[in-house]
Structures are given as structure tokens and as C-alpha cells.
C-alpha positions as CSV (number, residue, x, y, z in Angstrom):
1,M,-42.7,300.7,34.1
2,T,-40.9,299.4,37.5
3,S,-40.2,302.1,39.6
4,T,-36.1,303.7,39.6
5,T,-36.2,302.9,43.0
6,I,-36.5,299.0,42.7
7,L,-34.3,299.0,39.5
8,G,-31.5,300.6,40.9
9,Q,-31.2,298.1,44.3
10,L,-32.2,294.7,42.2
11,G,-29.5,296.1,39.4
12,G,-26.9,296.6,42.6
13,L,-27.7,293.2,44.0
14,H,-27.2,291.0,40.8
15,D,-23.8,292.9,40.8
16,M,-22.7,291.9,44.7
17,Q,-24.1,288.7,44.0
18,L,-22.3,288.3,41.0
19,H,-19.0,289.6,42.9
20,L,-19.5,287.2,45.6
21,L,-19.6,284.7,43.4
22,E,-16.3,285.6,41.4
23,S,-14.6,286.2,44.5
24,V,-14.1,282.3,44.8
25,D,-12.2,279.6,43.0
26,A,-14.2,278.0,40.3
27,E,-13.6,275.0,41.9
28,E,-15.1,276.0,45.1
29,A,-18.4,277.6,43.5
30,P,-20.1,274.2,43.5
31,R,-19.2,273.4,46.9
32,Q,-21.5,273.1,49.8
33,F,-19.8,274.2,52.8
34,H,-22.5,273.2,55.4
35,P,-25.1,270.0,54.3
36,Q,-28.1,272.1,55.0
37,L,-26.5,275.7,52.7
38,P,-26.4,275.4,49.1
39,S,-23.5,276.4,47.0
40,L,-22.4,279.9,45.7
41,D,-23.4,278.9,41.9
42,W,-26.7,277.6,43.0
43,L,-27.8,280.7,45.0
44,F,-26.5,282.9,42.1
45,G,-28.8,280.6,39.7
46,R,-31.6,280.4,41.9
47,G,-32.0,284.1,41.7
48,V,-31.8,284.2,37.9
49,Y,-34.4,281.4,38.1
50,L,-37.0,283.3,40.3
51,E,-36.7,285.9,38.0
52,L,-37.2,283.8,35.0
53,H,-40.2,282.0,36.8
54,W,-42.2,285.3,37.9
55,L,-41.4,287.5,35.0
56,R,-41.2,285.1,32.3
57,Q,-43.2,282.1,32.9
58,R,-46.3,283.8,35.5
59,L,-46.5,287.2,33.7
60,M,-45.7,286.9,30.1
61,D,-46.4,282.9,29.6
62,D,-42.9,282.5,28.4
63,G,-42.0,279.5,30.7
64,D,-39.4,277.7,28.3
65,L,-36.1,278.8,30.0
66,A,-37.7,278.7,33.5
67,Q,-38.8,275.2,33.0
68,R,-35.5,274.2,31.8
69,V,-34.1,274.5,35.1
70,S,-36.4,274.3,37.6
71,H,-35.2,270.8,38.4
72,L,-32.1,272.6,39.5
73,F,-33.2,275.5,41.3
74,T,-36.8,274.8,43.1
75,P,-36.2,273.4,46.4
76,G,-37.1,269.9,47.1
77,A,-37.3,269.1,43.3
78,L,-34.1,267.2,44.0
79,P,-31.6,266.5,46.6
80,L,-29.9,269.7,47.1
81,Q,-26.6,268.0,46.9
82,E,-27.7,266.6,43.7
83,Q,-28.9,270.3,42.3
84,C,-25.6,271.8,43.3
85,A,-23.8,268.9,41.8
86,Q,-25.4,269.0,38.1
87,L,-24.9,272.6,38.1
88,P,-22.8,274.0,34.7
89,P,-19.5,275.4,35.2
90,R,-19.1,279.0,37.0
91,D,-18.2,280.8,33.9
92,H,-20.7,279.1,32.0
93,L,-23.5,280.1,34.7
94,I,-22.3,283.3,35.2
95,N,-23.0,284.1,31.3
96,W,-26.2,282.4,31.6
97,G,-27.5,284.5,34.3
98,T,-26.0,287.7,33.3
99,E,-27.6,287.8,30.1
100,I,-31.0,287.1,31.6
101,R,-30.8,289.3,34.0
102,D,-29.6,292.3,31.9
103,E,-32.7,291.6,29.7
104,H,-35.1,291.4,33.0
105,L,-33.8,295.1,33.9
106,R,-34.4,296.3,30.5
107,R,-37.9,294.8,30.5
108,M,-38.7,296.6,33.7
109,A,-37.4,299.6,32.7
110,T,-39.2,299.9,29.4
111,P,-42.9,301.3,29.9
112,G,-45.2,298.7,28.5
113,A,-42.7,296.1,28.2
114,L,-44.3,294.1,31.1
115,P,-47.8,293.3,30.9
116,D,-50.8,294.8,32.7
117,H,-51.4,292.0,35.7
118,P,-52.6,291.8,39.6
119,L,-49.2,290.7,40.4
120,T,-47.4,293.9,39.3
121,R,-49.9,296.4,40.8
122,N,-48.1,298.8,42.8
123,D,-44.7,297.1,42.2
124,Q,-45.8,294.5,44.4
125,L,-43.9,291.5,42.6
126,Q,-40.9,293.6,41.8
127,W,-40.6,294.3,45.4
128,F,-41.2,290.5,46.1
129,L,-38.3,289.8,43.6
130,L,-36.0,292.4,45.1
131,Q,-36.3,291.2,48.5
132,E,-35.8,287.6,47.6
133,Q,-32.5,288.7,45.9
134,A,-31.5,290.6,49.1
135,K,-32.0,287.3,50.9
136,L,-30.0,285.3,48.6
137,F,-27.2,288.1,48.9
138,E,-27.3,287.6,52.9
139,T,-27.4,283.5,52.3
140,M,-24.2,283.7,50.0
141,L,-22.7,285.4,53.1
142,E,-23.5,282.7,55.4
143,V,-21.8,280.5,53.0
144,L,-18.6,282.2,52.6
145,N,-18.5,282.2,56.4
146,Q,-18.5,278.5,56.5
147,R,-16.1,278.5,53.6
148,S,-13.8,280.3,56.0
149,L,-14.5,277.9,58.9
150,H,-13.5,274.9,56.7
151,Q,-10.2,277.4,55.8
152,S,-9.4,278.2,59.4
153,V,-6.2,276.2,60.2
154,T,-4.4,279.0,61.7
155,D,-4.3,280.1,65.4
156,H,-5.2,283.6,65.9
157,L,-3.4,285.9,68.4
158,C,-5.8,288.2,70.0
159,A,-5.2,291.8,70.4
160,V,-7.8,291.7,73.5
161,A,-8.8,288.6,75.1
162,L,-12.8,288.1,75.4
163,S,-13.7,288.3,78.9
164,P,-17.0,287.3,80.6
165,A,-19.4,290.0,82.0
166,A,-22.1,289.5,84.7
167,P,-25.8,289.8,82.2
168,H,-26.6,293.4,82.8
169,W,-29.1,295.3,80.5
170,Q,-30.7,298.6,80.3
171,T,-34.4,298.1,80.0
172,R,-37.4,300.1,78.9
173,E,-40.7,298.9,80.1
174,I,-44.0,298.5,77.6
175,S,-47.2,298.8,79.4
176,Q,-50.0,296.4,79.1
177,G,-52.4,297.2,76.3
178,H,-53.3,296.5,72.7
179,Y,-50.7,297.4,70.1
180,R,-50.9,296.9,66.1
181,I,-48.5,294.5,64.4
182,G,-48.0,294.1,60.6
183,A,-47.5,295.7,57.4
184,R,-50.0,298.3,56.5
185,D,-50.4,300.0,53.0
186,E,-46.8,299.0,52.3
187,P,-46.2,297.4,48.4
188,K,-43.3,295.9,49.5
189,A,-44.7,293.7,52.7
190,Y,-44.6,290.0,52.6
191,D,-47.8,288.2,52.6
192,N,-46.7,287.0,56.3
193,E,-46.6,290.4,57.5
194,L,-50.5,291.0,56.3
195,P,-53.0,291.8,57.5
196,P,-52.2,294.3,60.3
197,Q,-53.4,292.9,63.6
198,A,-54.4,294.3,67.2
199,V,-52.5,292.4,70.0
200,E,-52.8,292.6,73.8
201,L,-49.8,292.5,75.4
202,S,-49.1,292.3,78.9
203,S,-46.9,294.8,80.6
204,F,-43.0,293.8,80.0
205,R,-39.2,295.1,80.2
206,I,-37.3,294.4,77.3
207,A,-33.3,294.6,76.9
208,L,-32.4,297.5,75.0
209,S,-29.0,295.8,73.3
210,P,-28.8,291.8,72.6
211,V,-27.2,289.2,74.5
212,S,-23.3,290.0,74.1
213,N,-20.1,288.0,73.5
214,A,-18.9,289.0,77.2
215,H,-22.5,287.3,78.6
216,Y,-22.4,284.4,76.4
217,L,-18.9,283.6,77.8
218,A,-20.1,283.9,81.0
219,F,-22.7,281.6,80.4
220,M,-20.2,279.5,79.1
221,Q,-17.9,279.6,82.0
222,A,-21.1,278.9,84.4
223,G,-21.5,275.8,83.1
224,G,-24.2,276.5,80.8
225,Y,-23.6,273.6,78.5
226,E,-22.9,271.3,81.2
227,S,-26.6,272.0,83.5
228,S,-29.1,269.8,81.8
229,D,-31.8,271.8,83.5
230,L,-31.4,274.8,81.2
231,W,-32.3,272.7,78.1
232,S,-35.2,271.8,76.6
233,K,-35.6,268.2,75.8
234,E,-35.2,268.6,72.5
235,G,-32.2,271.0,73.3
236,Q,-30.9,268.3,75.2
237,Q,-31.2,266.0,72.4
238,W,-29.3,268.6,69.8
239,L,-26.5,269.3,72.5
240,E,-25.7,265.4,72.9
241,S,-25.4,265.1,69.0
242,Q,-22.7,268.2,69.3
243,A,-19.0,267.8,69.5
244,Q,-18.8,271.5,70.1
245,R,-20.0,273.5,73.1
246,H,-20.2,277.0,71.6
247,P,-21.4,279.3,69.2
248,A,-20.6,278.2,65.2
249,Y,-17.8,280.8,64.6
250,W,-16.2,280.6,67.9
251,R,-12.7,279.1,68.3
252,L,-10.2,279.0,71.0
253,N,-6.6,279.5,70.6
254,R,-3.7,278.1,72.0
255,A,-3.6,280.7,74.5
256,G,-6.9,279.7,75.9
257,D,-8.6,283.0,74.6
258,W,-11.9,282.5,72.2
259,Y,-11.9,284.5,68.4
260,E,-14.0,284.8,65.8
261,V,-13.9,283.3,62.1
262,A,-15.4,285.5,60.2
263,I,-16.3,285.9,56.5
264,N,-12.4,287.8,56.0
265,G,-10.8,285.5,58.1
266,N,-10.2,285.5,62.1
267,T,-10.9,288.5,64.4
268,D,-11.2,289.4,67.8
269,L,-14.4,288.7,69.7
270,P,-15.4,292.4,71.0
271,A,-17.0,291.9,74.4
272,G,-19.8,294.3,73.9
273,E,-20.8,293.1,70.2
274,P,-23.9,290.9,70.0
275,V,-23.2,287.0,70.0
276,A,-24.1,285.4,66.7
277,G,-24.3,282.0,65.2
278,I,-26.1,279.8,68.1
279,N,-29.4,278.2,67.7
280,R,-32.8,278.8,69.5
281,F,-31.7,276.1,71.9
282,E,-28.5,277.6,73.2
283,A,-30.5,281.1,73.0
284,E,-33.3,279.6,75.5
285,A,-30.8,277.8,77.6
286,F,-29.3,281.3,78.1
287,A,-32.2,283.0,78.8
288,K,-33.5,280.3,81.5
289,W,-29.8,280.7,83.1
290,V,-30.2,284.5,83.2
291,S,-33.9,283.8,84.8
292,Q,-32.2,282.0,87.4
293,L,-30.2,284.4,88.6
294,S,-31.2,286.9,91.7
295,G,-32.2,290.7,90.9
296,E,-33.6,292.8,88.6
297,F,-32.9,290.3,85.5
298,A,-34.7,287.2,87.1
299,G,-37.5,285.8,85.4
300,A,-35.8,286.5,81.7
301,V,-37.2,284.7,78.8
302,L,-36.6,285.0,75.1
303,Q,-38.8,287.8,73.6
304,H,-41.7,287.0,71.6
305,E,-41.7,288.5,68.0
306,Y,-45.0,290.8,69.0
307,Q,-42.8,292.0,72.2
308,W,-39.7,292.8,69.6
309,E,-42.0,294.5,66.9
310,V,-43.9,297.0,69.3
311,A,-40.8,298.3,71.1
312,T,-39.4,298.7,67.7
313,R,-42.6,300.4,66.4
314,S,-42.6,302.8,69.6
315,G,-39.1,303.7,69.6
316,V,-37.5,302.1,72.1
317,L,-35.3,299.6,70.4
318,P,-33.0,301.1,67.7
319,Q,-32.9,299.8,64.1
320,P,-31.1,298.4,62.3
321,G,-30.4,295.0,63.9
322,R,-26.8,293.7,64.2
323,V,-27.9,290.0,64.3
324,W,-31.1,288.5,63.9
325,E,-32.9,287.9,67.0
326,W,-34.5,284.6,68.1
327,C,-37.9,284.7,69.1
328,S,-39.9,282.4,71.8
329,N,-42.7,281.9,69.5
330,P,-43.0,279.5,66.5
331,F,-43.2,280.8,63.2
332,H,-47.2,281.2,61.9
333,P,-49.6,283.0,59.6
334,Y,-51.4,285.7,61.0
335,P,-55.5,285.4,60.9
336,E,-56.6,285.8,57.5
337,Y,-53.5,285.3,55.8
338,Q,-53.8,285.5,52.0
339,P,-50.3,284.1,49.9
340,F,-48.7,286.3,47.8
341,P,-47.3,285.5,45.0
342,G,-48.3,282.3,45.0
343,D,-48.4,279.1,46.7
344,T,-44.9,278.2,45.7
345,F,-43.6,280.1,49.0
346,P,-45.5,278.6,51.8
347,I,-45.4,279.9,55.3
348,P,-43.7,276.8,57.0
349,Q,-45.9,274.6,59.2
350,S,-43.5,272.7,60.8
351,H,-43.4,273.4,64.9
352,Q,-39.4,273.4,64.5
353,H,-39.6,277.0,62.9
354,Y,-39.4,279.9,64.9
355,S,-39.6,283.5,64.4
356,L,-36.1,285.6,64.1
357,R,-36.3,289.3,64.1
358,G,-34.3,292.5,63.4
359,G,-31.6,291.8,60.6
360,S,-27.9,291.3,61.1
361,L,-25.1,293.5,59.6
362,H,-25.2,291.7,56.4
363,T,-29.1,292.6,56.0
364,Q,-29.7,294.6,53.0
365,Q,-32.1,297.6,53.8
366,V,-35.0,296.9,51.7
367,L,-35.4,294.1,54.5
368,R,-35.3,296.2,57.8
369,R,-38.4,297.6,58.7
370,P,-40.7,296.6,62.3
371,S,-42.8,294.3,60.6
372,L,-40.4,292.2,58.5
373,R,-40.5,288.4,60.1
374,H,-38.1,285.8,59.4
375,W,-37.8,282.4,60.3
376,A,-35.3,279.1,60.8
377,D,-35.3,275.8,62.3
378,E,-34.6,275.9,66.2
379,A,-31.6,273.5,65.4
380,D,-29.6,276.1,63.1
381,N,-26.7,277.8,64.3
382,F,-25.2,278.7,60.8
383,H,-26.9,281.9,60.6
384,F,-25.9,285.8,62.0
385,S,-28.3,284.5,64.7
386,G,-28.2,286.0,68.4
387,A,-30.7,286.5,71.2
388,R,-32.4,289.5,73.1
389,L,-34.2,289.0,76.3
390,V,-37.7,290.2,78.3
391,F,-38.1,290.4,82.0
392,P,-41.1,290.9,84.2
393,P,-42.4,294.5,84.7
394,R,-40.6,295.8,88.1
395,H,-43.3,295.9,90.1
396,Q,-43.3,291.9,90.2
397,W,-39.2,292.0,91.4
398,N,-39.3,295.3,93.7
């Protein structure tokens, strides 16, 4: 029998995903609002398929239902646009998915209904499925944010206009030493958090808060998007392909003030809130701009994910996060990495995938822990992603 904690959270996520799908018109459910994001109904169906695949096909050797829809919900089986186009109407999809999910919850709650299997020891597979549903829920919110961008045709009058602010942060120094990273004795841990590692870090200072909206506006007004020396070769190529030179969710009103297009409509940009909707190229260019400034923030760089985890684990950084934070390092497996639950969820090996840490306002609590690792293509700016900087230790600039 699965723990009641998992069952309660999983049932809650089922309901939350269903609510998001039903919040749009039936004609919008199959629509892709961004070429790299699936439709809402695909994301809902993907969640149902994952449970079919692992609970029935892999645990119970009953793969009939999963195999019927695997070509629709397995990434890469068909082009994403074709998968979204072939899905049934929303109401049919909801009826199909709700019936299957109710049965899965019943089986997990009934002693002996699931076979004894290595995958379910300590509820490890159940934790995996719960967290995958949490990730799908957050992606559904990204889709709704893109929907808002498509619908944003009215001007927004800002109650408080965003003004630039010179980069400034409170910082804490982490001394050189050996530190532990990764999960330990946590059934919910993803395979990419394991096994725990000892890493050696040089001394560094880390900003206690992410890059803010006001900081980023200062970068924009200082010509950050026009200064080629701030951008890597790949970043410059990306920039040249873009029509807009600002965070993905920002828009300029008739008065010349910036506002944000959010899931529930247009809103002011609070100066102190973390900037969101930037990719790693933009985060890196901002860091290079700050690094060239004189004073205590000279030499700034994007954080490495190990620096973030050590600072969070030691209580220097508060949890939970408000934006996913880009890191300087490509996403990679730890030494002695062992995939779980199988080779259908490989760690990305492309050098274009970089680590993200922290979690956004929309990240579920089950995904909030110091060891959790996320990743994205460095050009992606449609996530709820921002940046945090680290700096040389004080003795190097005093």
C-alpha cells in the first residue's frame, strides 16, 4: 500500500491538472501557444500515460492501454505538433484520463493491489510519479502564461512604474572546503541527485537574492542587449535571431513603462521581485555586465549549481525559491550515476542543456529540496527562470 502522503498529494495534482485543462475553451486545449511547449491536453494525457506505463505495463505486465497511446505521449515518437493534433476532443480525453487515474489511486491505496517489485520499494516509483505530475503541472502553467502573451492586446497602465536600480545585493561568503552535494536516504530523490558526492569549492560570495526586475532594467537601459562584448558567440547568434530585446514576459506600454504579462493577465513589475523569463544567454550577459562594474561586485559570474546547493544546505539561502535560477554549468550525471526507473528518462547529454536550481512560485513543495536538479536548453526563455550571481571572496577586492 502506498503512503497516504503520496496518495493525497497525487490526487491533489490530478485535480489541479484537470482544473487547468478545464479553465480554457475546448478549442484552446489542443493548441500549442509556443512551438517548444505541448498543448494543455497533451500534458494532461502525458500524466495519464506515465501512470499507465509504470503502474500497469511495467509493474503488472498489462501494457494494452499504455501501448495504444504510447505514440501520442512519448516524446520523439512523433513530432510534437502531430501528437497534439491527433488527440481526441478535450471532454473525451478528460473522461478517459479521470477513469484511469481513479483506478490507479484505488490500486495504490489497496494493500496487495500492486505486486511486490523492486521499483516500489520505499514507494520509490510512487514518489517518482508524483514528482513527474508536479513537473507537468508547472509546465501547464507555462503554457497558460504563453496563452496570456497571445491574448495580451490591451495596454496596461502601471500603478507603480518600474525604475532601474544599480546592482546591489547582500552577500554571504562560503569558505573554501569540501562539501556534500546530492541526496542521501531519500526515497523521493531523482536518479540525477544520486549518489551523494563530496566536492571541493574555492571561497566565494553569493548574493542572498536573485537578480531583480529593477536590476535587469538597469542592464537594459545601459545597452546590455546592444553590447556585443557581453554575449558569448552562441548568445550573440541567438540574439540576432530575436525581434525583442527584453525578458519574454515583459511588455512596454504607451507611456513607456514596462509591465508583465502573467497567467491571470497584465500586472505591474515589482522592482524587488526576481526577473523571470530570461534564458541563460541573457543571464550570462547580465553577469558579465555586473562583472565589469567597479566595487564589491566586480568579477561577478553566474553561480555553479554546487555553490547554490551548498549555500542552501547551510542555511545561507532561503527556501523556497521564487524563480528557477540559471547556473553556469552544463547538466551532467554524477559519478556512479544509476538511472531510475529506467532508460526512458535519460539525463540530457547535449552541451546546450544547463542546470537550473531553486524552483519558481509555481513549483510544488514535493520538488523543493536542496538536492533537486532541473535543466533546460540555454536558449529557452519561456520558463519561470531568472539568475543569481556569485562574486570573488572579499580579500580579493579589498
